[in-house]
TILUMVEX-636479 format. One record per residue (C-alpha): z, x, y. Coordinates in steps of 0.02 Angstrom, whole numbers, padded with zeros to 5 digits, always signed. Layout:
BEGIN
ZXY...
This chain:
BEGIN
+01955-01533-00163+01964-01697-00260+01805-01799-00267+01803-01963-00173+01710-02119-00227+01609-02174-00077+01542-02351-00069+01358-02333-00031+01298-02443+00111+01142-02444+00220+01158-02337+00376+01174-02417+00547+00987-02396+00573+00948-02479+00406+00971-02662+00446+00981-02796+00313+00848-02931+00326+00896-03103+00389+00918-03228+00247+00762-03322+00303+00661-03166+00259+00753-03107+00104+00679-03097-00070+00785-03100-00228+00814-02928-00300+00798-02950-00487+00825-02793-00591+00814-02892-00752+01002-02889-00787+01076-03054-00846+01258-03104-00877+01313-03137-01057+01239-03294-01135+01340-03448-01092+01405-03380-00926+01407-03514-00792+01389-03452-00613+01475-03560-00482+01465-03514-00299+01613-03594-00210+01556-03563-00031+01379-03604+00023+01314-03703+00171+01193-03844+00209+01128-03916+00372+01170-04095+00410+01027-04219+00421+00931-04206+00584+00992-04344+00701+01133-04385+00579+01257-04460+00701+01128-04542+00814+01052-04631+00664+01211-04684+00576+01343-04720+00706+01345-04899+00768+01394-04998+00923+01462-04901+01071+01478-04745+00962+01289-04735+00947+01270-04707+01133+01389-04558+01133+01338-04488+00963+01327-04299+00941+01144-04246+00946+01080-04129+00810+00898-04078+00806+00776-03945+00745+00690-03889+00903+00513-03836+00942+00584-03659+00954+00617-03665+00766+00806-03667+00791+00942-03797+00763+01038-03863+00911+01183-03982+00940+01254-04060+01097+01410-04166+01117+01436-04263+01279+01298-04158+01355+01384-03994+01309+01297-03870+01195+01387-03836+01031+01273-03691+00983+01364-03527+00952+01323-03412+01099+01274-03231+01073+01198-03252+00899+01018-03286+00852+01035-03454+00763+00903-03419+00633+01004-03276+00559+01114-03405+00474+01014-03566+00488+00833-03517+00470+00802-03529+00284+00723-03696+00230+00847-03715+00087+00979-03742+00221+00914-03920+00242+00787-03947+00102+00872-03979-00067+00717-03933-00168+00705-03764-00082+00892-03738-00105+00880-03768-00292+00735-03646-00305+00839-03514-00218+00988-03550-00332+00877-03528-00484+00809-03363-00418+00986-03299-00388+01049-03359-00558+01172-03484-00482+01207-03641-00585+01320-03738-00466+01348-03730-00279+01496-03797-00181+01431-03809-00005+01505-03837+00167+01435-03911+00326+01343-03810+00455+01389-03900+00618+01504-04046+00574+01671-03956+00583+01636-03898+00761+01664-04079+00813+01850-04048+00792+01839-03986+00972+01808-04164+01034+01951-04238+01135+01934-04413+01062+02010-04388+00890+01978-04567+00833+01794-04538+00870+01804-04373+00776+01864-04469+00623+01720-04592+00635+01597-04447+00649+01674-04370+00493+01654-04538+00404+01468-04527+00438+01460-04347+00381+01555-04379+00219+01449-04531+00176+01289-04434+00207+01353-04286+00107+01391-04395-00044+01214-04467-00038+01136-04295-00019+01229-04224-00169+01207-04380-00274+01027-04336-00314+01082-04170-00393+01263-04207-00435+01271-04081-00578+01222-03935-00466+01267-03977-00286+01450-04011-00247+01477-04058-00066+01639-04009+00020+01697-04162+00116+01800-04148+00275+01972-04231+00275+01992-04287+00456+02173-04347+00447+02256-04193+00524+02285-04301+00679+02349-04449+00578+02429-04374+00422+02494-04541+00359+02313-04598+00338+02282-04460+00211+02313-04555+00047+02191-04694+00092+02059-04573+00159+02066-04463+00005+02040-04617-00102+01889-04657+00006+01820-04482-00024+01845-04501-00211+01757-04669-00204+01608-04582-00123+01606-04460-00269+01662-04309-00168+01754-04182-00276+01801-04052-00145+01884-04063+00025+01917-03954+00176+02032-03957+00326+02013-03844+00480+02085-03669+00464+02142-03658+00645+02149-03829+00729+02212-03832+00907+02386-03905+00931+02406-03953+00747+02561-03868+00672+02531-03876+00485+02715-03839+00454+02778-03991+00553+02872-04124+00455+02745-04252+00519+02612-04164+00413+02704-04193+00248+02609-04354+00204+02446-04255+00211+02508-04113+00100+02584-04237-00022+02423-04337-00032+02314-04184-00060+02430-04120-00196+02435-04291-00280+02245-04304-00278+02222-04150-00387+02084-04091-00269+02107-03914-00203+02113-03899-00013+01987-03775+00054+01994-03671+00212+01841-03588+00287+01825-03457+00423+01762-03516+00591+01666-03444+00738+01797-03402+00868+01744-03301+01020+01896-03203+01076+01809-03048+01143+01678-03029+01280+01565-02888+01336+01517-02729+01245+01542-02739+01057+01603-02919+01066+01486-02986+00931+01542-02861+00801+01725-02876+00849+01721-03066+00845+01633-03077+00677+01746-02947+00597+01900-03040+00660+01831-03207+00603+01807-03141+00426+01993-03099+00412+02094-03249+00473+02202-03294+00324+02353-03180+00332+02444-03290+00460+02384-03455+00388+02440-03417+00210+02604-03347+00275+02639-03512+00363+02604-03612+00205+02719-03499+00104+02865-03469+00223+02872-03651+00279+02898-03706+00099+02739-03811+00092+02681-03723-00066+02853-03732-00145+02878-03918-00107+02706-03962-00175+02681-03860-00334+02525-03962-00376+02442-03910-00214+02297-03789-00242+02233-03691-00092+02066-03600-00079+02028-03473+00058+01840-03449+00080+01742-03304+00154+01891-03193+00187+01875-03085+00031+02022-03032-00077+02071-02866+00000+02194-02949+00119+02293-03030-00022+02393-02886-00102+02430-02812+00069+02491-02979+00135+02595-03021-00019+02678-02850-00014+02727-02873+00168+02779-03055+00149+02898-03015+00006+02975-02871+00102+02995-02977+00259+03079-03116+00161+03203-02996+00081+03245-02902+00241+03267-03060+00344+03332-03171+00204+03489-03220+00301+03380-03289+00441+03249-03378+00337+03231-03567+00356+03195-03642+00234+03262-03538+00091+03135-03511-00046+03179-03509-00231+03051-03371-00262+02975-03232-00160+02820-03284-00059+02701-03190-00175+02751-03305-00318+02673-03455-00230+02507-03368-00199+02493-03318-00381+02537-03495-00438+02432-03597-00317+02310-03499-00210+02135-03428-00228+02024-03316-00123+01834-03313-00131+01737-03150-00126+01553-03117-00091+01534-02929-00095+01709-02855-00097+01720-02692-00194+01894-02654-00129+01963-02829-00159+01888-02838-00333+01972-02676-00386+02138-02732-00311+02127-02898-00405+02098-02801-00565+02237-02675-00534+02364-02808-00484+02314-02925-00625+02262-03064-00506+02086-03104-00565+02143-03282-00603+02159-03302-00414+01982-03244-00373+01826-03351-00351+01648-03296-00312+01525-03358-00182+01352-03319-00116+01382-03395+00058+01202-03456+00058+01110-03442+00178+01218-03357+00311+01184-03185+00380+01335-03106+00296+01292-03189+00131+01239-03095-00024+01087-03207-00045+00949-03097-00115+01077-02985-00199+01180-03110-00300+01128-03045-00470+01177-02868-00421+01345-02926-00352+01381-03025-00510+01337-02873-00616+01463-02770-00516+01597-02898-00559+01558-02879-00745+01555-02690-00730+01722-02687-00639+01819-02819-00737+01742-02828-00909+01665-02983-00985+01810-03105-01002+01888-03081-00831+01717-03075-00750+01671-03243-00828+01829-03313-00750+01788-03249-00576+01605-03300-00573+01630-03474-00642+01772-03522-00757+01909-03517-00624+01807-03635-00515+01761-03749-00659+01945-03770-00698+01996-03799-00516+01868-03935-00482+01851-04005-00658+01666-03963-00658
């Protein structure tokens, strides 16, 4: 019987400590001298009372409330409705002080060997659920302005991912992106699954054109969507949430968005890389089989556009890493710690980075852990 390489993982009874309790595992290994480690997907908590403090006029009275409670947890309400994620102990992903304290964050980055962190919001994007989309935009203004200030104190190490709120008014995109640039923001995100926003609609073209023209990659991040209820729902929901990009990328490719905007760079965060070869294989086959029915017609097969313009971020992804190596797609891979979320590799970053070097060899590993990101964001 042939031997099988089994990926060793803790058993079900061997839980992994919450990030708030984790200690860095340092075996003494270090990457080659000169290697720059850039994590492209981390998180930070917005300032306590952010919207109440900074919104003005009538907006101040209806501002989203964000606070660190006496129970040691973070909470947010909008129009009296709780925006906390039900069914999950909040401190699993939001309990480490570096989530909101920049000094503690930098200490943790140093311990993990991370030079630069691109970091997302914790609660801000959930405001996309608000019915008043003009108010949503004003709330995002406040968030982006605060984010630029927060990162400004450590601009060489902390790169905040701003939120582009123009999905409801795509023609406002050029001016808003200029505003973000003026704030000093180098990275931007749009929602990965906004309700009633068809990204392939012709009305969205001004947004795609503006993002492409800006030279700033557009980032997508997984969200917390609660589809299942009852027994096993938590595990099923989280597993589903960590694999949302097959349909989203397919829409960008088949609709011709990627072809029409060759300067558009797209980054898919926290979904790993394993989905990519499988999806590209199927997309190419589908296009060829149904070619007579395809609208629009593409000049190249869908996989061409991923390889030219798209990137996927891994944390710990043994399968995806080997597939990227075998399919010669390491130029399309980025690395992240996902600090300080429960599924993050915080505490194990050095070991995960070593695995990348062991799997890919020095040059390609340097690309994945830092050089690809440095090139994308001109860091």
